[in-house]
C-alpha positions in Angstrom: 27.9 24.1 94.6 28.6 22.6 91.0 31.1 23.3 88.1 29.6 25.2 85.2 32.1 26.0 83.2 35.8 24.9 82.1 38.1 27.3 80.0 41.1 26.7 79.0 43.8 29.4 77.8 47.3 28.9 75.5 49.2 31.8 76.3 52.0 33.3 74.5 53.9 36.7 75.7 57.4 38.4 76.0 59.6 38.5 78.7 62.9 40.3 79.4 64.5 36.1 78.8 62.5 35.7 75.5 65.0 34.9 72.8 64.1 37.8 70.3 67.1 36.5 67.9 65.0 33.6 66.9 62.7 34.2 64.0 61.2 31.3 64.7 58.3 30.1 67.2 60.0 27.0 68.2 63.8 26.6 67.6 66.5 24.6 68.8 69.4 26.6 70.9 73.3 26.0 69.9 74.9 22.5 70.3 74.8 20.9 73.7 71.2 21.8 74.3 68.8 18.8 73.3 65.2 20.2 74.5 63.4 22.6 71.9 62.2 26.0 73.3 60.2 28.8 72.5 61.3 32.4 71.8 58.6 33.4 73.8 56.9 32.7 77.2 54.2 30.2 76.7 51.9 28.5 79.1 48.3 27.0 79.6 45.9 28.6 81.9 42.5 26.8 83.1 40.1 29.1 84.4 36.5 27.0 86.6 33.6 28.7 87.1 30.9 27.3 89.6 27.4 27.9 90.2 28.2 30.8 92.8 30.2 32.8 90.9 33.4 31.8 92.5 35.9 31.5 90.0 39.6 29.6 90.2 42.3 29.6 88.4 45.1 27.2 87.3 48.3 26.5 85.2 49.6 23.1 83.2 53.1 23.9 81.9 53.5 24.2 78.2 56.4 25.7 77.5 56.0 24.7 74.1 52.8 23.8 72.4 50.5 25.4 75.0 47.2 24.6 72.4 48.0 20.7 73.3 47.4 21.0 76.8 44.5 23.5 75.7 42.8 21.3 73.6 43.2 18.1 76.5 41.4 20.4 78.9 38.6 21.2 76.5 38.4 17.6 75.0 38.8 15.0 78.0 38.8 17.2 81.0 36.1 19.3 80.8 33.3 16.6 80.3 34.6 14.8 83.3 34.4 18.5 85.6 31.1 19.9 84.3 28.2 19.3 87.4 30.7 18.2 89.3 31.4 19.7 93.0 34.7 21.3 92.7 35.2 19.9 96.6 35.5 16.6 95.4 38.8 17.4 94.1 40.3 14.2 94.8 37.9 12.1 93.1 37.9 14.2 90.1 41.8 13.9 90.3 41.3 10.1 90.1 38.7 10.1 87.5 40.9 12.4 84.9 43.7 10.3 85.7 41.9 6.6 84.9 40.2 8.4 81.9 43.0 7.6 79.6 45.7 5.5 81.3 44.7 2.5 79.5 45.5 3.6 76.3 49.1 4.4 77.5 48.4 8.6 78.5 49.4 8.6 82.2 52.4 11.2 82.0 53.3 14.2 79.3 50.9 16.5 77.8 47.8 14.7 79.7 48.9 14.9 82.9 49.7 19.1 82.6 46.7 19.4 81.5 45.1 17.5 84.3 47.3 19.5 86.8 46.1 22.7 85.4 42.5 22.1 86.5 43.5 20.8 89.9 45.2 23.8 90.6 42.2 25.6 89.8 40.3 23.3 91.7 42.2 23.7 95.2 41.4 27.9 94.0 38.2 27.2 93.9 38.3 25.5 97.2 40.2 27.9 99.0 37.6 31.0 97.7 34.9 29.2 99.0 36.0 28.9 102.3 37.6 32.0 102.6 41.3 30.4 103.1 44.4 30.7 101.5 45.4 27.3 99.2 48.1 25.6 102.2 45.2 26.0 105.0 42.7 24.1 103.3 45.7 21.6 101.9 46.2 20.8 105.8 47.9 24.0 106.9 51.5 25.3 107.0 55.1 24.6 107.9 56.7 27.7 107.4 55.8 31.5 107.2 58.5 32.0 104.5 59.7 30.4 101.0 63.3 30.6 100.8 64.5 30.9 96.9 67.0 30.5 94.8 68.0 32.3 91.5 69.2 30.3 88.3 72.9 31.8 87.0 73.0 31.1 83.2 76.4 33.3 81.4 78.5 31.8 78.8 81.5 32.8 80.5 83.1 32.6 84.0 82.8 36.6 84.5 79.4 36.8 82.6 77.9 33.7 85.4 80.2 35.7 88.1 78.6 39.1 87.6 74.7 38.2 87.1 75.9 35.9 90.9 76.7 39.1 92.5 73.6 41.0 91.1 71.5 37.8 92.7 73.1 37.7 95.9 72.8 41.5 96.5 68.8 40.8 96.0 68.9 38.5 99.1 68.8 35.1 97.3 70.9 32.9 99.6 71.4 30.0 96.6 72.3 30.1 93.1 71.7 27.5 90.7 73.8 27.6 87.2 72.7 26.3 84.1 75.3 24.8 81.9 75.7 22.5 79.2 79.4 22.8 78.9 82.2 20.1 79.1 83.5 19.7 82.1 86.3 22.3 82.2 84.6 25.2 81.5 81.8 23.9 84.0 84.7 23.8 86.8 86.1 27.6 85.4 82.3 28.6 85.7 81.4 27.4 89.0 84.7 28.1 90.5 84.4 32.1 89.3 80.7 32.4 90.9 82.4 30.7 94.1 84.9 33.0 94.2 82.6 36.1 93.9 80.0 35.3 96.3 81.9 33.3 99.1 81.5 29.8 100.5 77.9 31.2 102.5 75.9 31.1 99.5 74.8 27.5 98.8 75.3 26.8 94.8 73.8 24.1 92.6 74.8 23.1 89.3 71.5 22.0 86.8 73.3 20.0 83.6 69.6 19.5 81.7 70.2 15.7 81.6 73.4 16.5 78.9 76.0 14.1 80.5 76.4 10.2 80.5 76.8 8.4 84.0 81.0 8.0 83.6 80.7 12.1 82.7 79.1 13.2 85.8 80.4 11.1 88.0 84.3 12.6 86.9 82.4 16.3 86.8 80.6 15.8 90.2 83.8 14.7 92.3 84.8 18.5 90.7 82.0 20.3 91.6 82.2 18.4 95.3 86.0 20.4 95.6 83.7 23.8 95.1 80.9 22.9 98.0 78.4 22.6 95.3 75.2 21.1 97.0 73.5 19.3 94.6 74.2 18.1 91.1 70.6 18.1 89.1 69.3 16.4 86.1 72.4 15.1 84.9 71.7 11.9 83.2 68.8 10.9 80.7 65.5 10.6 82.7 64.3 7.4 81.9 68.0 5.7 83.0 67.0 4.8 86.5 69.9 2.2 87.1 72.3 5.1 85.7 71.3 7.9 88.1 71.2 5.2 90.8 74.7 4.2 90.1 75.3 7.8 90.0 73.9 9.0 93.1 75.9 6.2 95.0 78.9 7.2 93.5 78.8 11.1 95.1 79.4 12.5 98.0 77.2 15.6 97.1 73.4 15.2 96.4 72.1 14.2 93.3 68.5 16.1 92.4 66.7 14.7 90.0 62.2 14.6 89.3 60.9 18.0 87.1 60.2 15.7 84.5 57.9 13.4 86.7 54.2 14.2 87.2 52.6 11.1 89.1 54.1 9.0 92.4 54.2 6.2 90.3 57.2 7.2 88.4 59.0 8.1 91.3 58.1 5.2 93.2 61.5 3.4 92.1 63.1 6.5 92.0 63.1 6.6 95.6 63.5 2.9 96.3 66.4 2.2 94.1 68.1 5.9 95.8 68.4 7.2 92.5 68.4 10.4 93.8 68.6 12.5 97.4 66.9 15.6 96.5 63.3 15.3 94.0 62.2 18.2 92.6 58.2 18.0 91.4 56.6 20.8 89.1 53.4 21.7 90.4 51.9 22.7 87.1 53.0 19.3 85.8 51.9 17.4 89.0 49.1 19.6 90.0 48.9 20.1 93.9 46.8 17.0 94.9 49.8 14.7 93.4 52.4 17.1 94.5 51.0 16.5 97.9 51.3 12.7 97.3 54.8 12.9 96.4 56.3 14.7 98.6 54.4 12.3 101.1 56.5 9.6 99.3 59.6 11.1 99.4 59.4 12.1 103.4 59.2 8.5 103.9 62.4 7.5 102.3 63.6 10.9 103.8 64.2 12.8 100.3 63.9 16.8 100.3 62.2 18.4 98.2 63.0 21.3 95.9 60.2 22.7 94.1 60.7 22.9 90.0 59.6 25.9 88.5 61.7 26.3 85.1 59.4 27.8 82.6 56.2 27.9 84.4 54.2 30.9 84.9 52.7 33.0 87.8 50.2 30.7 88.3 53.0 27.8 88.5 55.0 30.1 91.0 51.6 30.9 93.3 50.2 27.2 93.2 53.9 26.4 94.4 54.3 28.7 97.0 50.9 27.7 98.8 52.7 23.7 98.2 56.2 24.2 99.7 54.8 26.1 103.2 52.7 22.7 103.5 55.0 19.8 103.5 57.3 18.6 106.4 60.4 17.8 103.9 60.6 21.3 102.1 64.4 22.5 101.0 64.2 25.7 98.9 62.1 26.7 96.0 63.2 27.7 92.6 63.4 31.4 91.2 63.9 33.3 88.0 64.2 36.7 89.7 64.8 37.8 85.8 61.2 36.8 84.1 59.5 37.3 87.1 57.8 40.5 86.6 57.3 39.9 82.9 55.1 36.4 83.8 53.1 38.7 86.2 51.6 40.7 83.5 48.2 38.4 83.6 48.0 39.6 87.2 47.2 42.7 89.5 48.3 40.7 92.5 51.2 38.4 93.0 52.9 36.7 95.6 55.3 39.0 97.4 59.1 38.5 97.8 61.0 40.1 100.7 65.0 39.4 100.6 64.8 36.5 98.7 61.8 34.6 99.8 58.2 34.2 99.2 55.8 35.6 102.3 52.9 33.3 102.9 49.9 35.5 103.6 46.3 34.6 104.1 44.9 35.6 101.1 42.0 33.2 99.9 42.8 30.7 97.0 45.8 31.1 95.4 46.8 34.7 97.0 46.4 35.9 93.4 44.3 38.3 91.1 44.3 37.7 87.7 44.0 40.4 85.0 41.1 38.6 82.8 41.5 41.6 79.8 45.1 40.3 80.1 44.8 36.7 80.2 42.1 37.1 77.2 44.5 39.3 75.2 47.6 37.3 75.5 45.6 34.0 74.5 46.9 32.5 71.0 43.9 31.5 68.7 43.6 27.4 67.7 
């Protein structure tokens, strides 16, 4: 069996959480947020076809500028993959990874594109063997993947209302996204804690907005509210600062969504700069995601996979990944966006009582609606 076709699709479509109040495709949110966002859901999908007619799909997370990842797949990854055996997936990962390393391209958009190809190869392997991806990745540790839901809201009342809704849907954990000041965050978290009670796990994501001293003060206040982890508190490149913060707090510090390879995380783990790591499978791919989890396990660091702006293929791949690692903790999920992200599928992962159910459907376990996929694709 050989690879005969490699295609990439830059997708853009509305979801229930799309920012319709913005007129430009890309925008900066109000003060306090530093990352640029799209007012649509955007991502990049890879489709690989084999000589036996087996088609595999993958996703390289591209919440902004998906055409960048698409071009990388078409210009750099496709020549490497054509006429190769998809079962040589680890060799192909290494060949793609080293193709631009000498030029300094060993993270960012380039690895996002690689991740989409890697996931598609594993989808092919599963379909070719008639087995779900978690089986060909080494087998499953669990039958259910517990989820936590995201909570927004600019006021304590709004956050508490959304939190109550998610708890009623069966979610046992909630992550509060915020860039407010320390007093406002503590007020919001206190309102959510009062609303949901002591048994629900609470987490707080600062989106890298705080300095180490600010995050330390906030973290001590959040410990009083029994918050499980403080996520992405400081600048990603400040590993010494993250290590100092992790050592200063009793609560866990969770980082890693911006990393794409074990090489980036080696120093983080060695310096104990995090207590929990958060690989994003649509940025790492399944091959490297497994390696990251294995490296984390040698340091007794649990894994809670990041999803963020990932689409339905990102979710499906992460479900398969989460079943296969011993140090899995809990998986991120956005209930509001899930149905909308599934517009390109006729079958997607099943949720029951706040958890994805692991089944034996071959490959990634989803069915892509090719007409919808092509309808949502944007041109060059």
